[in-house]
N, C-alpha and C positions, 0 to 999 in steps of 0.2 A: 504494500500500500504506500508506505512512505520510503520506499526504496529509492525514489528519485532524489532524495536528499543525499544519499550516499554514492550516487553515480559519479559525481565529480571526484570524490575521493578514490573510488575504484579506478577511474580513468587515469588519475595521477599515478596510481600504483602501476597500472599497465604501461603508461608512458615511461615511467622510470625503468620498468622491466625491459621495454623495448630499447631504451637508451643503453641499458646495461648489456644487452645482447650485442650491440655494435662496439661497445668498448669493453675494456676488461671488467670482469665481474666485480660488483661492489663488495665490500666486506659483508660477510654473512650476517653480522650483527645488525647492520642498517636495514637490510632486506627483511630480516626477521622482525625488527621493530615496526616497520611499515605494515607488514602483514598482520601483526598482533593488533595494531591500531585499527585496521580494517575489520578484523574479527571482533574486537571489543564493540565497535560502533554497530556492527551487524547484530550482535547479541543484544545490545541495548534496544535496538529497533525491534527485534524479535520479542523482547519482554513487553514493550509498549503494545505491540500488536496482539500478544496473548491477553494482556489486560483488557484491551478494547474488545477482543473476542468474547471474554467472559462477561463484560458488561452487556454486550449485545445478546448473548445467550440468556442472561437473566431478564433482560427486557422482553425477549421473545416468550419466555415462560410466563411473565406477568401478563402479557397481551393474550396469550392462550387462555389463562385463567379468567381474564375479563370476558373473553369471548364465550367460554363455557358457562359463565354466570348469566350472560344475556340470552343464551340459546337454551331451549328446552332439551332435556335428555333425548337421545336418539330413540325413535319409536313412539315418542310422545308428541302429540300434535300441539301446536300453539293454540291458545284460546282464539276462537274465531272472532274477528272484529265484525261489527254490524255492517254487513254488506247490503247494498240496496237490493230489494227484490227485483228480479228480472222484469223488464217491460213485457206487457202482454204481446202475444203474437200479432204481427201486422204493424207494429210501431217501428218500422224499419225505414231508414232513409233510402229512397229509391234513386234519387238524383240530387246532385249538388251543383249549384251555379256559383263558382268562386268569384265571378266578376260582380254579380249583384248580391252576393252573400245571402242566398236563400236555399232551402232544401225542399224537396218533394217527399212527403211522408206517406207511407202505405196505410194510412188510417184516416178516418174522417168522421162525419156526423153519425155514421152507423156505430162508431165506437165512442160516442158521446163527446167528441172533440168539438171545440168551438173557437171562433176567432178571439184572440186575446189571451188564450191559455198558454202557459209557459211549460217547457219541458227540459229535462236534462239529457244531453247527448252522452251516451255511454259507449265505450269501446272496451271490451273485455272487462265489463263491470266496473270500469273506472270512468268518472265523469271527465269529459274533455271540454265541455262547453254547454251553452243553453240556447234554446230557440223560443220564439213566440209565434204562434199561429196567426196568420194574416187572412187566410181564406180557407174554407172547407167545402168539400163535396161529400157525397155519400161515403166513398171509400178512400179518399185521398185528401191531403191537406198541403197547403203551402205555408212554410214557416220561415221567418227571418232569423238568421244567425245573429245572436247578440254578441257582437265582436268583443265587447269588454269582458265577456265571460271566458273567452279563449285563453287569456293570460299569455304568458311567454313560454309555454311548454312546447310550442312549435307544432302542435297537433291541430289540424283543420278537419272538420267533419268530412266523411266520405261515404259513398254508397255502401250499405251494409251495416253501418253503425245503427244502434238502437236508440230510441227515445223513450224516456220515462216521463209521462206527463204528470205534473205535480198535483194540480187541483183544477176544478172548473175555473173558467175565466172570471175575473172580477165582474160584478154586476155593474152595468153602465147606469149612471144616474139619468133619469129622464126628467126633463124640465116640465113641471106641473103648472107653470105660470100661464095665465090666459093670453 
């Protein structure tokens, strides 16, 4: 890891050795001292790396313990979170117009849908946005995509997504004045 620190020292030793090969051999004591210096520095680096390795091993053990504490034992299921009940059949998006931000839904007045009613767009039982019905026919509805509900998840409705309609449309107030 930190061997790069000792590379210059090793290169100096090698240069010295190559210089010695061209000239008469240096006294063995000098060469021995240089090699001992390299060995000492490499041993010190090895000790530092072993200490670092022990620290990382201990950290790994602690992380595994934390992971085991947060996960249920094998074979035991996590407690089920309250998942929305699946939309009734037919509440499927048939067509999406990304330019005008509306969808065609395969349900209509026959399924008690009405203009103004809002619904949640679900993909794999996860909400990705909301719609509001603008027009209904017997078995089809047109709904505007509420762009503010899409958020920044990067998911846009597509054909095949399901819609769970929340409740009947709010009552419109009629003017009783003469």
